[in-house]
C-alpha positions, 0 to 999 in steps of 0.5 A, a space after each residue: 530525443 531519448 525514448 522514455 522508459 518505465 522501470 519497475 522496482 520489485 521491492 521486499 517487504 515492508 515496502 510496496 513496489 515502485 514504478 518510475 517513468 524516466 522521461 523529460 518529466 520524471 514520474 515515481 509511482 509510490 515511495 516504499 516504507 519510511 524506514 527503506 528511503 535511503 534504498 528508494 534514493 539509491 534505486 532512483 539514482 542507480 538508473 539515472 535519475 536524480 531525486 531533485 529531477 523528480 517531477 512528481 510522486 503519484 501515490 496510488 493510495 495512502 498506505 504506509 508502505 506506499 507513501 513512506 518515502 514522501 516525507 523524505 523526498 518532499 523535505 529534501 528535494 521539494 518534489 510535489 505529490 499527488 493522490 486521490 482528492 479523497 485521500 489528499 484531504 485527510 492527508 493535508 488536514 492531518 486527520 488521525 485516520 489518514 493512512 489508517 496509520 493509527 488504526 493499523 499501528 504503522 508509522 507514517 512521516 508527515 507530507 503534504 498532497 500538492 495535487 488532487 487527483 480525480 478519475 480521468 485526470 491526465 499526468 504528462 511525463 513529457 512524451 507520455 500520458 498517464 491517464 488516472 483510473 479511480 479504482 476504490 476497493 482497497 482503499 476509498 481513494 485508490 487509483 490506477 495509471 493507465 498508459 494507452 499507447 503501450 497498453 500499461 497498467 500501474 494498478 497498486 494493491 487492487 490486485 496482484 499476480 496471485 493475490 488481491 488487496 486485503 479489504 478494510 470493511 471498518 475504514 473503507 466501508 462494507 461494500 469495498 468488495 463490491 467496489 473492487 469487483 466494479 474496479 476489477 470489471 473497469 480494468 478488464 475492458 482495457 487492452 493491457 500489454 504490461 501490468 505492475 502492481 504494488 507487490 509481487 512481480 510484474 503481471 504477465 498475463 494481466 486479464 488472467 490475474 484480473 479474472 482470477 481476482 474477480 473470481 476470489 471476490 465473488 467467492 468472498 461475497 458467499 463467504 464474508 468471513 474470508 474477507 476478515 481472515 485475508 485482512 487479519 493475516 495481511 495486517 498481522 504479517 505486516 505487523 511482524 515485519 515491522 517489528 521484526 518479530 513479536 516476543 510471546 510475552 509481548 503478544 497479548 498486550 499488543 494485540 488487545 491495543 490495536 484497533 483492527 485487531 479489536 474491530 475484527 474480533 468483536 464485529 467480524 468473529 464475535 468474539 471477546 478480544 481476548 479469545 480471539 489471540 490464540 485463534 489467530 495465532 493458531 492461524 497464522 501458523 496454520 497457514 504458514 504466514 508466520 513461524 516461532 523462533 526462539 519464542 518470537 513469531 516471526 513472518 515467513 515472508 521475505 523482508 527487510 526489517 526496519 531500523 529499530 530506531 526509526 521504528 521507535 519514532 512511531 510517528 502518525 498522522 495524529 502527531 503531525 504539526 503544520 511546521 512538518 509541512 514547510 519545505 
């Protein structure tokens, strides 16, 4: 019998990273952004796994950059999908709040969660067993996966090599920072040899990264405005990536329509949304998160622009229909 292998795909935005457990029962962890699904399919095939061989897709959480390939893989190859039970319920009921897609203005094609996961559940890949660890913070239903034999951790967007996942205090709760710290404390008790996060490179020193993340969260407890600034810049950068830039003349109208922008302006910074527009733009430029090019604001992080045709479909959970789930 061939030994199983763990294959890590570090991906450009708008897609999150993926992990493939190549074993008797192949498992794919997260599926990238919807517009990148052909690349998702190609990456799997190039390492010798046909999509129809996939036993299960496991989502660390329901944001669009992690679940975007679900629709295509489920519809075309009948792949089962698993996620934390709370997020699964929102997805399966087509709740308008699912994936925070409406609030974030991020398209997500419809999918169904077949297996609802809880803390300490086990997922077999054939010769390996992955343990489900409930690690809320970035979302209320965020999970990590741990393989104890080789001490491998897959941690989604809880923390990264040089960053931490942004916190959605308006949709996931104001105590998400305390939940994030508790999740980190839980992971810090594990023996971790290799770790893979949802963005950026493999973590060479996972425990040091956990310590750094904890210190940053603790700093945020003392300076809560940093939570909001971090989130605004991450969300807006992702918007600029999805849209391949925003024209100056479109900026005001677009931002004023966004739920996230309205909430952060009014409740985090106590500003009228119209007042917050220029403040956010200035901070995007100052921090190096974006730059002006020919009257377009462009994200500076490397990315692969989604096709306009795909983005123009603008699918969100409020638009999902029961027939979308027929396989």
